N, C-alpha and C positions, 0 to 999 in steps of 0.2 A: 388541502385535505379537510373534508367535512367530518366532524366528530358527532356521532349519534349518541344521545344520552337517553336511556330508558328511565323513566321516573317511577314506574310501578313495579311491584314485586307480586308474582303469582306463584301459587303452589301447584305443581303438576303432580297428579296422582295416577299411579299405575295400579290396576286391580287384577285379580285373577279369580277364577271360579274354583271353588273348593267343594268337594262332595260332603254332604251332611250325613249323619247317622241314619236319617229317615229315607235315604236314597235320593234326595234332591240335591240342589246346588245352591251355594250362596257366594256372593262377591266379597272378597276380603282385600284390604289394602296390601299390596305387595311392596310398594315403595312410594315415597313422596319426597319432593325436594323443591326448594324455592329458587326461582330464577328471575332475573330482571326482564321487564317487558315494557313495550309501548302500547298503551290502550288507545283504540280507535273506535269510532262509531262505524256501524256497518254501512256500506255504500248502498245507494238506492237500488242499483241493479241486483246486488247480492241479496238485499232484503226481499225484493219482490220474487226473485227466483226461488228463494228458500220458502216463501209463503206458498208458492205453487206446489211444493213438495210437502206441505203441512208442517213446516218447520218455522220457528220464530227466532231469527237471528237477533241477539242482544248486543254482543260486543265482538270486536276483532282484536286479538292481541298479536303483536309482532315481537318475536324473540329470535335470538341467534340460532341458526340451524344446528349448531353443535350442542345446544342445550335441550333439544327435543328428542325424545326416545319413544315416539308413538303413544304417548299417554292419551287417554280418552276423557279425563276429568280434570278440571281446573278450579282452583279456589282463588277469589280475589275480593278483598274488602268484605269478607264475611259471606259472600255469595258463592254458591256452587254452580258450575257450568259444565255442560257436556260439550266436548269438542266435536262438532258435526262436520267440519271440513278442515283440512290443513293443506296449504300449498306453499311451495318453495319459490322464492324469488331471490336470486343472488345468494348472499350469505345469510339470508333470513328465512324464517317460516312464519306464515300468517295462520293463526288459529281462529277459525270462525266458531263462535260459541253461542249456545242456547242455555238460558237459565234453567236449572233443575228446580222444579217447584218443591220437591221433597228434600232439597238440599243434599248433604252428604249421606243422610240416613237412607235416601232412595237408592244410592249407589250400593250400600251395604245390606240392603234388605233381600 
């Protein structure tokens, strides 16, 4: 039996849209939680396919499928990422991420 150890901790953030008094909307953090993850570099194919869609893949994180609840934002080592793709393989989900230039403030603006 092979034991897989995740060395990294990521914070998964779920947001929701809330109506403002001015009639607009803003994003607010609904929930956030830490989970263990394995950090990987993006593969060549994934990197170039994302570039064709004007996306820039920075990292891929592998987490247990039971830990993922369709969050779209992730924090790791002080950097904020958008989850641009998630795909399941066996008992795991791979989160393909793009760094958010505005950090978490961009999510909440």
